[in-house]
C-alpha positions as CSV (number, residue, x, y, z in Angstrom):
1,X,0.0,0.0,0.0
2,X,1.5,3.3,-1.0
3,X,1.5,6.5,1.1
4,X,-1.4,8.1,-0.8
5,X,-3.6,5.1,-0.1
6,X,-2.6,5.1,3.5
7,X,-3.6,8.8,3.8
8,X,-6.9,8.2,2.0
9,X,-7.8,5.4,4.4
10,X,-7.0,7.6,7.4
11,X,-9.0,10.5,5.9
12,X,-12.1,8.4,5.4
13,X,-11.9,6.9,8.9
14,X,-11.4,10.4,10.4
15,X,-14.7,11.5,8.8
16,X,-16.5,8.5,10.1
17,X,-16.4,6.4,7.0
18,X,-16.4,2.6,7.0
19,X,-13.5,1.0,5.1
20,X,-15.6,-2.1,4.5
21,X,-18.0,0.0,2.4
22,X,-17.4,2.2,-0.6
23,X,-18.5,3.1,-4.1
24,X,-19.5,0.1,-6.1
25,X,-19.1,-0.4,-9.8
26,X,-20.0,-3.9,-10.9
27,X,-18.3,-6.3,-8.5
28,X,-15.6,-3.8,-7.4
29,X,-15.9,-1.7,-4.3
30,X,-13.7,1.5,-4.0
31,X,-13.1,1.5,-0.3
32,X,-11.8,5.1,0.2
33,X,-14.9,6.6,-1.5
34,X,-18.4,7.4,-0.4
35,X,-20.9,4.7,-0.9
36,X,-23.2,5.2,-4.0
37,X,-26.0,6.2,-1.7
38,X,-23.8,8.7,0.2
39,X,-22.6,10.2,-3.0
40,X,-26.1,10.6,-4.3
41,X,-27.1,12.4,-1.1
42,X,-24.0,14.6,-1.3
43,X,-24.9,15.6,-4.9
44,X,-28.6,16.2,-4.0
45,X,-27.5,18.7,-1.2
46,X,-25.1,20.6,-3.5
47,X,-26.4,24.1,-4.6
48,X,-27.2,24.2,-8.3
49,X,-24.7,26.9,-9.0
50,X,-21.9,24.7,-7.6
51,X,-23.1,21.7,-9.6
52,X,-23.1,23.9,-12.8
53,X,-19.4,24.8,-12.1
54,X,-18.3,21.3,-11.7
55,X,-20.4,20.1,-14.7
56,X,-18.8,22.7,-16.9
57,X,-15.3,22.1,-15.7
58,X,-12.8,20.0,-17.6
59,X,-11.9,17.8,-14.6
60,X,-15.1,15.7,-14.8
61,X,-15.1,15.7,-11.0
62,X,-18.7,14.6,-10.6
63,X,-18.8,11.9,-13.3
64,X,-17.6,8.4,-13.5
65,X,-14.7,8.1,-15.9
66,X,-12.9,5.3,-17.8
67,X,-9.1,4.9,-18.0
68,X,-7.3,2.1,-19.7
69,X,-10.5,0.1,-19.9
70,X,-11.4,0.5,-16.2
71,X,-14.3,2.6,-14.9
72,X,-13.8,4.6,-11.8
73,X,-16.1,6.6,-9.4
74,X,-16.5,10.3,-9.7
75,X,-13.2,11.9,-8.4
76,X,-15.2,14.1,-6.0
77,X,-16.6,11.0,-4.3
78,X,-13.2,10.3,-2.8
79,X,-12.8,11.4,0.8
80,X,-9.4,12.8,-0.2
81,X,-10.5,14.7,-3.3
82,X,-9.0,18.1,-3.7
83,X,-12.2,19.4,-5.4
84,X,-14.3,18.1,-2.5
85,X,-11.9,19.8,-0.1
86,X,-12.2,23.1,-2.0
87,X,-15.9,22.8,-2.2
88,X,-16.3,22.3,1.6
89,X,-13.9,25.2,2.3
90,X,-15.6,27.4,-0.3
91,X,-19.0,26.7,1.2
92,X,-17.8,28.0,4.6
93,X,-17.2,31.4,2.9
94,X,-19.8,31.6,0.1
95,X,-19.7,33.1,-3.3
96,X,-17.1,30.8,-4.8
97,X,-17.0,29.5,-8.4
98,X,-15.4,26.1,-8.8
99,X,-13.2,24.7,-11.6
100,X,-12.4,28.1,-13.0
101,X,-10.9,27.7,-16.5
102,X,-8.2,30.2,-17.8
103,X,-6.6,30.2,-21.2
104,X,-2.8,29.8,-20.6
105,X,-1.3,30.7,-24.0
106,X,0.6,27.4,-23.8
107,X,-1.7,25.4,-26.1
108,X,-3.6,22.3,-24.9
109,X,-6.1,22.4,-22.1
110,X,-6.9,25.6,-20.1
111,X,-5.7,25.9,-16.5
112,X,-8.3,24.6,-14.1
113,X,-8.2,26.6,-10.8
114,X,-10.1,24.8,-8.0
115,X,-11.7,28.0,-6.8
116,X,-12.4,31.6,-7.8
117,X,-14.0,34.4,-5.7
118,X,-14.5,37.4,-7.9
119,X,-15.3,39.9,-5.1
120,X,-11.8,39.2,-3.6
121,X,-9.9,38.8,-6.9
122,X,-9.1,35.4,-5.5
123,X,-7.8,32.3,-7.2
124,X,-7.4,29.1,-5.2
125,X,-5.5,25.9,-6.0
126,X,-6.4,23.1,-3.5
127,X,-4.4,20.0,-2.6
128,X,-5.5,17.2,-0.3
129,X,-3.6,13.9,-1.0
130,X,-1.7,14.8,-4.2
131,X,1.5,15.7,-2.4
132,X,1.9,12.1,-1.1
133,X,2.4,10.7,-4.6
134,X,5.1,11.6,-7.0
135,X,5.6,11.5,-10.7
136,X,7.6,13.6,-13.2
137,X,5.4,15.5,-15.7
138,X,6.2,15.4,-19.4
139,X,7.7,18.5,-21.1
140,X,5.3,19.8,-23.7
141,X,6.1,22.3,-26.5
142,X,4.2,25.2,-25.0
143,X,5.9,24.8,-21.6
144,X,9.4,24.5,-23.2
145,X,8.8,27.8,-25.0
146,X,7.7,29.5,-21.8
147,X,10.6,28.1,-19.8
148,X,13.1,29.1,-22.5
149,X,11.6,32.6,-22.3
150,X,11.5,33.1,-18.6
151,X,14.6,31.1,-17.3
152,X,17.1,33.7,-18.7
153,X,15.2,36.6,-16.9
154,X,15.3,35.0,-13.4
155,X,19.1,35.3,-12.8
156,X,19.6,31.5,-12.8
157,X,17.2,30.9,-10.0
158,X,14.8,28.8,-12.1
159,X,16.3,25.9,-14.0
160,X,14.9,22.9,-15.9
161,X,16.1,19.7,-17.7
162,X,14.1,17.1,-19.5
163,X,16.0,13.8,-19.9
164,X,13.8,11.3,-21.8
165,X,11.1,14.0,-21.9
166,X,10.5,14.0,-18.1
167,X,10.5,17.6,-16.8
168,X,12.8,18.4,-13.8
169,X,12.3,21.9,-12.3
170,X,14.4,23.5,-9.6
171,X,14.6,26.9,-7.8
172,X,17.8,28.1,-6.3
173,X,19.4,24.7,-7.1
174,X,16.7,22.8,-5.2
175,X,14.5,20.3,-7.0
176,X,10.8,21.1,-6.8
177,X,10.2,17.6,-5.4
178,X,6.6,16.7,-4.9
179,X,5.5,20.3,-5.4
180,X,3.9,20.5,-8.8
181,X,5.8,23.5,-10.1
182,X,4.8,22.8,-13.7
183,X,1.1,23.0,-12.8
184,X,1.9,26.3,-11.0
185,X,3.5,27.6,-14.2
186,X,0.2,26.8,-16.0
187,X,-1.9,28.5,-13.4
188,X,0.2,31.6,-13.3
189,X,0.2,31.7,-17.1
190,X,-3.6,31.6,-17.1
191,X,-3.8,34.4,-14.5
192,X,-1.2,36.5,-16.2
193,X,-3.0,36.4,-19.6
194,X,-6.3,37.4,-17.9
195,X,-4.5,40.3,-16.3
196,X,-2.8,41.4,-19.5
197,X,-6.1,41.3,-21.3
198,X,-7.3,44.0,-18.9
199,X,-9.9,41.8,-17.2
200,X,-8.3,42.1,-13.7
201,X,-5.4,43.8,-12.2
202,X,-5.4,42.9,-8.5
203,X,-4.8,39.2,-7.9
204,X,-4.9,37.2,-4.7
205,X,-3.7,33.6,-5.0
206,X,-4.2,31.0,-2.2
207,X,-2.5,27.6,-2.3
208,X,-4.8,25.6,0.0
209,X,-3.3,22.4,1.3
210,X,-5.0,20.0,3.7
211,X,-3.0,19.8,6.9
212,X,-2.7,16.2,8.3
213,X,-4.0,16.6,11.8
214,X,-3.0,14.6,14.9
215,X,-6.5,13.1,14.8
216,X,-6.0,11.9,11.2
217,X,-2.5,10.5,12.0
218,X,-4.1,8.3,14.7
219,X,-5.5,6.2,11.9
220,X,-2.1,5.7,10.4
221,X,-0.6,2.5,11.8
222,X,3.1,2.8,11.1
223,X,5.2,5.6,12.8
224,X,7.3,5.8,9.7
225,X,4.3,6.5,7.6
226,X,3.1,9.2,10.1
227,X,6.5,10.8,10.0
228,X,6.6,10.8,6.2
229,X,3.1,12.3,5.8
230,X,4.2,15.1,8.2
231,X,7.5,15.6,6.3
232,X,5.8,15.9,2.9
233,X,3.3,18.4,4.2
234,X,6.1,20.5,5.6
235,X,8.1,20.2,2.3
236,X,5.0,21.3,0.3
237,X,4.6,24.3,2.6
238,X,8.3,25.2,2.4
239,X,8.3,24.9,-1.4
240,X,5.5,27.5,-1.7
241,X,7.8,30.5,-1.2
242,X,5.7,33.6,-1.9
243,X,8.8,35.5,-3.2
244,X,9.5,32.6,-5.7
245,X,5.9,32.5,-6.9
246,X,5.8,36.3,-7.3
247,X,9.1,36.4,-9.2
248,X,7.9,33.7,-11.6
249,X,4.6,35.5,-12.1
250,X,6.5,38.6,-13.0
251,X,8.6,36.8,-15.5
252,X,5.5,35.2,-17.0
253,X,3.8,38.6,-17.3
254,X,6.8,40.0,-19.2
255,X,7.0,36.9,-21.4
256,X,3.4,37.1,-22.6
257,X,3.5,40.9,-22.8
258,X,6.3,40.4,-25.3
259,X,5.3,37.3,-27.3
260,X,1.6,38.3,-27.5
261,X,2.3,42.0,-28.0
262,X,0.1,43.4,-25.4
263,X,2.1,46.5,-25.4
264,X,2.4,47.4,-21.8
265,X,5.5,49.4,-20.6
266,X,7.7,48.2,-17.8
267,X,6.1,50.6,-15.3
268,X,2.7,49.1,-15.8
269,X,4.1,45.5,-15.6
270,X,5.6,46.4,-12.3
271,X,2.2,47.7,-11.1
272,X,0.7,44.3,-12.1
273,X,3.4,42.5,-10.2
274,X,2.8,44.6,-7.1
275,X,-0.9,43.8,-7.3
276,X,-0.2,40.1,-7.0
277,X,-0.3,38.4,-3.6
278,X,0.4,34.7,-2.8
279,X,-0.5,32.9,0.4
280,X,-0.2,29.3,1.7
281,X,-3.3,28.2,3.7
282,X,-4.6,25.1,5.3
283,X,-8.1,24.3,6.6
284,X,-7.2,26.1,9.8
285,X,-6.8,29.6,8.4
286,X,-8.4,29.6,5.0
287,X,-11.7,31.2,6.0
288,X,-10.1,33.9,8.1
289,X,-7.5,34.7,5.4
290,X,-10.2,35.0,2.7
291,X,-12.3,37.3,4.9
292,X,-9.3,39.5,5.6
293,X,-8.6,40.2,1.9
């Protein structure tokens, strides 16, 4: 059993779920998910405006999906789903849009931000169990063009390599590790292009990560697994250096201002960078931080 599965099982038990039950498709039961009946009840209680957001999003969070010939439950039916986490946190504040899509200028699919609150100029990317798994993303043409454009402007702080097509990213010589810096580049590109189009200038960006509580860790049997879960959460938090994110955002603004010929001068670009704020939050402080914006 890998660490993600161990976390998922603990999360379900923490919330009162029974590991002997789960979402059934045919003869298979997915044990870290809601039961079919619980999922139907969850959907029935969801406000229509939230359903519409998830239905229109590209993540297919509320639909069964098939991969390599196997059919899986809706992603949001997982106790450790990031979209479920975002939805619950968003409901505590109100007014959130979910699965906000932004054109990145990189080709391919749009960036999918987990939450957007227009009144606060706020974008949210949420993580629940993703940081406990690890895989190298592939380097695509659009991302290579972006990286080749911004790396020289960041004084050697951002670097990349792609042996066998697998993308390695580092900041100040430190590998990005489990932190999905490639995804962050996509999100920042989507936000930057929206700002450059004149649709928004002020930007608040919250990186919302579920903190593994002591209560959750009580459901993790091995001390070594408990320790590793705590370590990876800390590493994720440490990786989200606001000054790094802001520096990369500024480089991306300048890159798209140039290649897409938006025509802003450096003084205006600096104003756009100054209007960008990045924060790391957990379930403990998300609501209070949003209300303070």
